[in-house]
C-alpha positions in Angstrom: -114.2 -163.5 -67.4 -117.2 -165.6 -66.5 -120.4 -163.5 -67.3 -121.9 -164.9 -64.1 -119.1 -163.2 -62.0 -119.7 -160.0 -64.0 -123.3 -160.0 -63.2 -122.8 -160.7 -59.6 -120.2 -158.0 -59.4 -122.6 -155.6 -60.9 -125.3 -156.4 -58.5 -123.1 -156.4 -55.5 -122.0 -152.8 -56.3 -125.6 -151.7 -57.1 -126.5 -153.0 -53.7 -123.7 -151.2 -51.8 -124.6 -147.9 -53.6 -128.3 -148.3 -52.7 -127.7 -148.4 -48.9 -128.3 -145.6 -46.6 -125.4 -143.2 -45.8 -123.3 -144.3 -42.8 -123.1 -142.2 -39.5 -119.4 -141.7 -40.6 -120.4 -140.1 -43.7 -123.2 -137.9 -42.2 -121.5 -136.7 -39.1 -118.0 -136.2 -40.6 -119.3 -134.8 -43.9 -117.4 -131.5 -43.6 -114.2 -133.2 -42.7 -114.6 -135.8 -45.5 -115.0 -132.9 -48.0 -111.9 -131.4 -46.7 -110.1 -134.6 -47.0 -111.3 -135.1 -50.6 -110.1 -131.6 -51.5 -106.8 -132.1 -49.8 -106.3 -135.3 -51.8 -106.9 -133.7 -55.2 -105.4 -130.2 -54.5 -102.5 -130.3 -52.1 -99.1 -130.3 -53.9 -97.5 -133.0 -51.8 -100.4 -135.4 -52.5 -100.5 -134.6 -56.3 -96.8 -135.2 -56.4 -97.1 -138.4 -54.4 -99.9 -139.8 -56.6 -97.5 -139.6 -59.7 -94.6 -141.1 -57.7 -96.6 -143.8 -56.4 -98.8 -144.7 -59.3 -96.5 -147.5 -60.7 -96.6 -149.3 -57.2 -100.3 -148.9 -56.6 -101.2 -150.2 -60.1 -99.0 -153.3 -60.1 -100.5 -156.6 -61.3 -102.9 -157.8 -58.5 -102.6 -154.8 -56.3 -105.5 -153.2 -54.8 -104.8 -150.1 -56.7 -105.3 -146.3 -56.4 -108.9 -146.5 -55.4 -108.3 -148.4 -52.2 -105.3 -146.2 -51.3 -107.4 -143.1 -52.0 -110.3 -144.3 -49.7 -108.0 -145.2 -46.9 -106.1 -141.8 -47.3 -109.2 -139.7 -47.1 -110.7 -141.7 -44.2 -107.5 -141.4 -42.3 -107.3 -137.6 -42.8 -111.0 -137.4 -41.6 -110.2 -139.3 -38.6 -107.2 -137.0 -37.7 -109.4 -133.9 -38.2 -112.2 -135.2 -35.9 -109.9 -136.9 -33.2 -109.9 -135.1 -29.8 -106.2 -134.1 -29.3 -104.1 -131.1 -28.1 -102.9 -130.3 -31.6 -103.4 -126.7 -32.8 -105.7 -126.3 -36.0 -102.6 -125.8 -38.3 -100.9 -128.8 -36.8 -104.0 -131.0 -37.2 -104.5 -130.0 -40.9 -100.7 -130.7 -41.5 -101.1 -134.2 -39.8 -104.2 -134.9 -42.1 -102.1 -134.3 -45.2 -99.5 -136.6 -43.8 -102.3 -139.2 -43.1 -103.2 -139.0 -46.6 -99.7 -139.8 -47.8 -99.4 -142.7 -45.5 -102.9 -144.0 -46.6 -102.1 -143.8 -50.2 -98.9 -145.8 -49.7 -99.8 -148.3 -47.2 -100.4 -151.2 -49.5 -97.9 -150.2 -52.2 -96.1 -153.5 -51.7 -99.0 -155.6 -50.7 -98.1 -158.8 -52.4 -94.6 -159.0 -51.0 -93.6 -160.8 -47.9 -93.6 -158.4 -44.9 -95.4 -155.9 -47.1 -96.0 -153.5 -44.2 -92.3 -153.1 -43.1 -91.2 -153.3 -46.8 -93.8 -150.5 -47.6 -92.4 -148.4 -44.7 -88.9 -148.6 -46.3 -90.4 -147.6 -49.7 -92.0 -144.5 -48.0 -88.6 -143.4 -46.7 -87.2 -143.8 -50.3 -90.0 -142.1 -52.2 -90.4 -139.2 -49.8 -86.8 -138.1 -50.0 -86.7 -134.6 -51.4 -90.3 -134.0 -50.4 -91.3 -130.9 -48.3 -91.6 -132.9 -45.1 -89.3 -132.9 -42.2 -87.2 -136.0 -41.3 -89.5 -136.5 -38.2 -92.7 -136.5 -40.4 -91.1 -138.9 -42.9 -90.6 -141.3 -40.0 -94.1 -140.8 -38.8 -95.4 -141.7 -42.2 -93.2 -144.8 -42.4 -94.2 -145.9 -38.9 -97.9 -145.6 -39.9 -97.4 -147.8 -42.9 -95.3 -150.2 -40.9 -98.1 -150.6 -38.2 -101.1 -150.4 -40.5 -101.9 -154.1 -40.2 -103.8 -155.4 -37.2 -101.3 -156.7 -34.6 -98.5 -154.4 -36.2 -96.3 -152.3 -34.1 -98.0 -149.3 -32.5 -95.0 -147.3 -31.0 -96.6 -146.6 -27.7 -93.7 -144.3 -26.7 -94.1 -142.1 -29.8 -95.5 -138.5 -29.8 -99.0 -137.7 -30.0 -98.9 -136.8 -33.6 -97.2 -140.0 -34.6 -99.6 -142.2 -32.6 -102.7 -140.3 -34.0 -101.3 -140.6 -37.7 -100.6 -144.3 -37.3 -103.9 -145.0 -35.5 -105.9 -143.1 -38.2 -104.3 -145.1 -41.0 -104.8 -148.4 -39.2 -108.5 -147.6 -38.6 -109.3 -146.3 -42.0 -107.9 -149.5 -43.5 -110.1 -151.6 -41.1 -113.0 -149.4 -42.3 -112.7 -151.2 -45.7 -113.9 -154.4 -44.1 -117.3 -152.6 -44.0 -119.3 -152.4 -47.3 -116.1 -151.9 -49.5 -114.6 -155.4 -49.0 -117.8 -157.0 -50.4 -118.7 -154.4 -52.8 -115.4 -153.7 -54.4 -112.1 -155.2 -53.0 -113.2 -158.8 -53.1 -114.0 -158.7 -56.7 -110.6 -157.0 -57.6 -108.8 -159.8 -55.7 -110.8 -162.4 -57.5 -110.1 -160.9 -60.9 -106.5 -160.8 -60.0 -106.3 -164.6 -59.1 -108.8 -165.4 -61.9 -111.0 -167.4 -59.4 -114.0 -169.3 -60.8 -117.3 -168.5 -59.2 -117.3 -171.9 -57.3 -114.0 -170.8 -55.4 -115.4 -167.4 -54.7 -118.4 -169.1 -53.2 -116.1 -171.3 -51.1 -113.8 -168.5 -50.0 -116.4 -165.8 -49.3 -117.1 -167.1 -45.8 -113.5 -166.4 -45.0 -113.9 -162.6 -45.6 -117.1 -162.6 -43.5 -115.4 -164.3 -40.7 -112.6 -161.7 -40.8 -115.0 -158.8 -40.7 -117.0 -160.4 -37.9 -113.8 -160.8 -35.8 -113.0 -157.2 -36.3 -116.6 -156.1 -35.5 -116.5 -158.0 -32.3 -112.8 -157.3 -31.2 -112.3 -154.8 -28.4 -108.9 -153.8 -29.9 -109.9 -153.5 -33.5 -109.6 -149.7 -33.5 -107.0 -147.2 -32.4 -108.7 -143.9 -32.5 -111.9 -142.6 -30.8 -113.4 -142.1 -34.3 -112.6 -145.5 -35.2 -114.2 -147.0 -32.2 -117.2 -144.6 -32.7 -117.9 -145.4 -36.4 -116.0 -148.6 -37.2 -118.3 -151.1 -35.7 -121.3 -149.8 -37.5 -119.4 -149.8 -40.8 -118.4 -153.5 -40.3 -121.9 -154.4 -39.2 -123.2 -152.7 -42.5 -120.8 -154.7 -44.5 -121.8 -158.0 -42.7 -125.4 -157.2 -43.5 -124.6 -156.7 -47.1 -122.6 -160.1 -47.0 -125.8 -161.9 -46.2 -127.3 -160.7 -49.4 -124.2 -161.5 -51.5 -124.2 -165.0 -50.2 -127.8 -165.2 -51.2 -127.0 -164.1 -54.7 -124.0 -166.5 -54.9 -126.3 -169.3 -54.0 -128.9 -168.3 -56.6 -126.5 -168.2 -59.4 -124.8 -171.5 -58.3 -128.2 -173.1 -58.2 -129.2 -171.8 -61.6 -125.9 -173.3 -63.0 -126.6 -176.6 -61.5 -130.1 -176.7 -63.0 -128.7 -175.8 -66.4 -126.0 -178.5 -66.2 -128.4 -181.1 -65.0 
């Protein structure tokens, strides 16, 4: 790989790590800790990680790390969302949200990946200790995780909350994550030269900005509360990343002159 890209990737990640903690991380710290423990300790999640590994680690996939982050944030949103659910129902739904979050992009590089991913959920989860209704909730959340995807307005409160949490947790990735981690994984996959990264970078910025400005970008109260700030933080980082890109390209031009 181009050493310039490796250096830029390292600097971008260092910049993201150095930023102050977000309000989501600070105000939902207890729920995030619970979600993290759930991901690494719950029998259903442990089993699913093994069953889904081949799909998540396919060539050019966003991988386990992306699925893990969406899963944990989705569970956190479920745990913090005002609802009429009893505590035990909410904890159960948090586990289901992590299952949906882990699987939501399993078939990302296929056409109609959300719908195909929902079908994959139904197949993978056969034999799991989930009810038929819960299996449909998970599949529905995966099918509707893309902005503009189906929201199943007539569904139960649990189904709507599960789907909304997975959707919003995925949109959260357009904050600091998209520029610090995901962008570089996609570039590595497609073997883009630095010059193409620089030309394409504004597209990601425009997408993040449209989500930050969109009135319908989030479906949960937690998403609407914390999502805009996360996206703004990502956009602030993007300004610095663009500056670094310009510096490296300028240095390359001078060397080749």
